[in-house]
LUMNU-95077 format. One record per residue (C-alpha): residue in three letters; x, y, z. Coordinates in steps of 0.02 Angstrom, whole numbers, padded with zeros to 5 digits, always signed. Example, Ala and Ser with C-alpha at 12.3 -4.5 7.8 and 13.67 -1.06 7.14 Angstrom:
BEGIN
ALA+00615-00225+00390SER+00684-00053+00357
END
This chain:
BEGIN
MET+01030-01377+01170ASN+00841-01361+01234ASN+00791-01580+01194HIS+00597-01487+01182ALA+00656-01326+01075VAL+00546-01338+00889ILE+00647-01257+00797HIS+00802-01347+00732PRO+00934-01250+00811GLY+01041-01244+00612ILE+00920-01119+00598LYS+00998-00955+00551LEU+00966-00758+00518ARG+01030-00825+00338HIS+00913-00914+00298ILE+00745-00825+00394ARG+00813-00653+00267ALA+00839-00772+00089PHE+00660-00850+00115LEU+00569-00703+00132ALA+00645-00620-00009ILE+00631-00758-00093ALA+00448-00748-00047ALA+00443-00574-00106GLU+00517-00573-00278GLY+00447-00752-00318GLY+00605-00788-00385LEU+00801-00840-00349SER+00896-00703-00491PRO+00801-00556-00434VAL+00851-00593-00245ALA+01031-00665-00283ARG+01078-00474-00406ALA+01004-00396-00262GLN+01135-00456-00130GLY+01252-00505-00223ILE+01283-00650-00231SER+01287-00802-00294GLN+01119-00904-00405PRO+01168-01066-00361ALA+01250-01012-00166LEU+01056-00938-00121SER+00989-01099-00199ARG+01122-01192-00070THR+01055-01040+00084LEU+00851-01118+00030ALA+00875-01303+00013GLU+00963-01316+00193LEU+00809-01180+00292GLU+00695-01315+00185THR+00779-01468+00267LEU+00812-01378+00431LEU+00630-01348+00408GLY+00600-01538+00339GLN+00466-01507+00239PRO+00476-01399+00067MET+00442-01178+00075PHE+00391-01165-00128LEU+00344-01233-00268ARG+00443-01226-00461GLN+00355-01184-00583GLY+00463-01133-00714ARG+00572-00991-00646ARG+00469-00941-00540LEU+00455-01002-00354LEU+00256-00984-00290LEU+00232-01007-00082THR+00161-01199-00034GLU+00055-01174+00080ALA+00196-01227+00224GLY+00284-01086+00159ALA+00160-00965+00165LEU+00118-01019+00359PHE+00308-00956+00377ARG+00332-00816+00284ARG+00188-00768+00391HIS+00263-00803+00565ALA+00446-00756+00494SER+00396-00589+00456ALA+00320-00560+00621ALA+00492-00642+00704LEU+00638-00516+00606GLN+00520-00369+00620SER+00512-00395+00814LEU+00709-00458+00783GLU+00735-00265+00725ALA+00629-00175+00838GLY+00707-00262+00989ALA+00888-00225+00925ALA+00818-00030+00877ALA+00774-00010+01048LEU+00948-00069+01137ARG+01013+00104+01031PRO+01014+00231+01141GLY+00905+00376+01125SER+00843+00287+00992GLY+00645+00198+01008GLY+00660+00117+00855ALA+00565+00141+00703LEU+00385+00142+00619ARG+00389+00080+00410VAL+00214+00155+00360GLY+00175+00135+00177VAL+00050+00278+00126LEU-00076+00294-00019PRO-00106+00430-00135THR-00274+00461-00042VAL-00213+00502+00113ALA-00048+00602+00060THR-00101+00745+00044ARG-00210+00808+00200PHE-00246+00668+00312LEU-00064+00599+00349PRO+00037+00765+00355GLN-00089+00786+00526VAL-00054+00622+00588VAL+00126+00633+00577LEU+00137+00797+00649ARG+00041+00729+00797PHE+00112+00594+00835HIS+00302+00669+00826ALA+00231+00790+00957LEU+00184+00636+01059ARG+00328+00502+00986PRO+00474+00605+00958GLU+00575+00461+01007ILE+00501+00371+00863LEU+00562+00353+00678LEU+00405+00363+00562ALA+00461+00326+00390ALA+00353+00311+00249GLU+00337+00236+00091THR+00255+00276-00056GLY+00196+00196-00220PRO+00040+00113-00310HIS-00080-00022-00189PHE+00008-00164-00264HIS+00182-00126-00209LEU+00125-00076-00021MET+00026-00229-00017ARG+00181-00323-00067LEU+00291-00189+00044LEU+00142-00282+00198ARG+00144-00444+00171GLU+00347-00470+00172GLY+00381-00370+00341ALA+00450-00206+00238VAL+00328-00094+00322ASP+00207-00119+00467LEU+00086-00046+00395VAL-00025+00020+00244VAL-00139+00187+00264GLY-00281+00226+00114ARG-00432+00120+00033LEU-00467-00047+00098PRO-00401-00147-00008GLY-00508-00326-00103ALA-00571-00466-00019ALA-00449-00607-00084GLU-00303-00477-00019MET-00330-00482+00170ALA-00301-00630+00224GLY-00202-00625+00346LEU-00232-00453+00367SER-00357-00339+00506PHE-00419-00196+00421ASP-00452-00038+00541HIS-00585+00113+00475LEU-00585+00292+00492TYR-00690+00389+00351GLU-00787+00361+00174ASP-00679+00446+00049GLU-00748+00484-00120ILE-00704+00464-00297THR-00713+00639-00391LEU-00676+00684-00561VAL-00646+00887-00578ALA-00552+00993-00713ARG-00486+01159-00717ALA-00609+01310-00650ASP-00627+01376-00823HIS-00657+01219-00925PRO-00760+01258-01071ALA-00882+01074-01027ARG-00907+01112-00835ALA-01072+01140-00814LEU-01144+00990-00938PRO-01181+00850-00852ALA-01033+00724-00810PRO-01050+00598-00948GLU-01053+00732-01069ALA-00936+00812-01002LEU-00818+00663-01014ALA-00879+00623-01212ALA-00814+00753-01259SER-00656+00788-01155PRO-00482+00721-01136VAL-00494+00585-01001ILE-00361+00529-00858LEU-00417+00397-00760PRO-00343+00264-00609PRO-00226+00129-00665THR-00279-00044-00712THR-00212-00086-00514ALA-00286+00051-00424LEU-00418+00018-00321ILE-00533+00143-00389ARG-00534+00064-00552PRO-00662-00055-00566GLN-00808+00078-00482VAL-00721+00197-00628ASP-00757+00092-00731ASP-00960+00059-00646TYR-00975+00223-00678LEU-00931+00229-00858ALA-00996+00045-00905ALA-01151+00136-00831ASN-01151+00280-00964GLY-01136+00208-01133LEU-00950+00267-01100SER-00828+00067-01060GLY-00748+00085-01251LEU-00662+00265-01199ARG-00468+00270-01196PRO-00384+00380-01073LEU-00284+00552-01109ILE-00143+00437-00970GLU-00174+00303-00803THR-00122+00385-00661VAL-00150+00468-00484SER-00010+00557-00459LEU-00032+00687-00389ALA+00085+00820-00467LEU+00075+00754-00676GLY-00136+00741-00647ARG-00149+00927-00562GLY-00035+00979-00691ILE-00077+00912-00848CYS-00306+00962-00823LEU-00238+01099-00732GLY-00145+01131-00942SER-00292+01043-01034GLU-00449+01015-01031ALA-00442+00868-00968LEU-00563+00784-00862TRP-00481+00679-00711PHE-00575+00540-00605ILE-00485+00553-00423SER-00502+00496-00263ARG-00569+00669-00159GLY-00414+00648-00026VAL-00267+00691-00162VAL-00344+00853-00255VAL-00445+00922-00077HIS-00317+01068-00071GLU-00331+01099-00255ILE-00539+01098-00236ALA-00521+01218-00099GLN-00404+01326-00151GLY-00518+01363-00331GLU-00388+01239-00458LEU-00498+01117-00481VAL-00679+01118-00482GLU-00775+00943-00478LEU-00898+00890-00621PRO-01067+00796-00517THR-01074+00620-00554GLY-01197+00603-00471ALA-01159+00416-00409GLY-01179+00360-00245PHE-01057+00206-00255LEU-00903+00321-00329SER-00839+00311-00152GLY-00761+00181-00036ALA-00664+00145+00144VAL-00508+00216+00197GLY-00383+00158+00350ILE-00252+00044+00406THR-00210-00115+00330GLN-00096-00206+00444ARG-00037-00415+00467GLN-00151-00487+00619GLU+00038-00521+00702THR+00114-00345+00682VAL+00202-00252+00830ALA+00304-00104+00802PRO+00372+00046+00880GLY+00218+00148+00900LEU+00098+00095+00818ALA-00049+00109+00951ASP-00014+00297+00991PHE-00038+00292+00766ALA-00166+00228+00739ARG-00275+00308+00898ILE-00199+00472+00829ALA-00277+00401+00642ARG-00432+00389+00732ASP-00473+00545+00801ILE-00428+00638+00674ALA-00537+00566+00559ARG-00679+00612+00693GLU-00629+00764+00692ARG-00650+00786+00523GLY-00834+00730+00569
END
């Protein structure tokens, strides 16, 4: 036994996996159900880890488990360590270059990221790109627990950036779109909005506060949306089949605009834009990550 080892030899991989899963879910019950074990057994595993580490990892608040300061620190390093172990195991498989797990937000999914993926595959065909889509809060949770290596999309809020880094790629506008023959397409945007059904981003979407600010500035803060979504399939379908107007990141509908299916109604609001880039944990080590980021920066520059 190495008397100078910091980590207790009794800590096993099962302790680390259980801890990270509990931290992600904020409770024992959903983790126990997902892993097919009893809650008391999972609780014992957590108690063993806390004993071996010498301090509590969570604060108990009813059924919720909140990370202590020590727990948050340990989670950051444990997630990185587990990721490195998995990457090392993948590298030992013949013919495998491992996997790079990418969280994809809607604003980059239509045109930008497909270009990155195709160029990355041409350069590093041995690495599997695994894409996870979903809303911002979901992908950020996956990023913090180590289930994805990076997230490509809009800049997270300042309160979310602890322990993370952001690599700026380009600016993306929030646009107001409608079907090409919309009867109000020639009206000023505020008048068209007052006279038409409206699709808004969900309240959890990063672009929603800017949209709300625009509506408030134009006396439309009480506007009730037809639906809230950033889904291209759903938003496009509703716009083409109705007189709805849709606030959405331009990157989501860039193809539909280019094809003439949807038209933009000028808002005249310069603040309806935001940074798009790569968000990752500061200590992330993953196969092909540096090449992926370089290709993304190259394509962003080519966009002008």
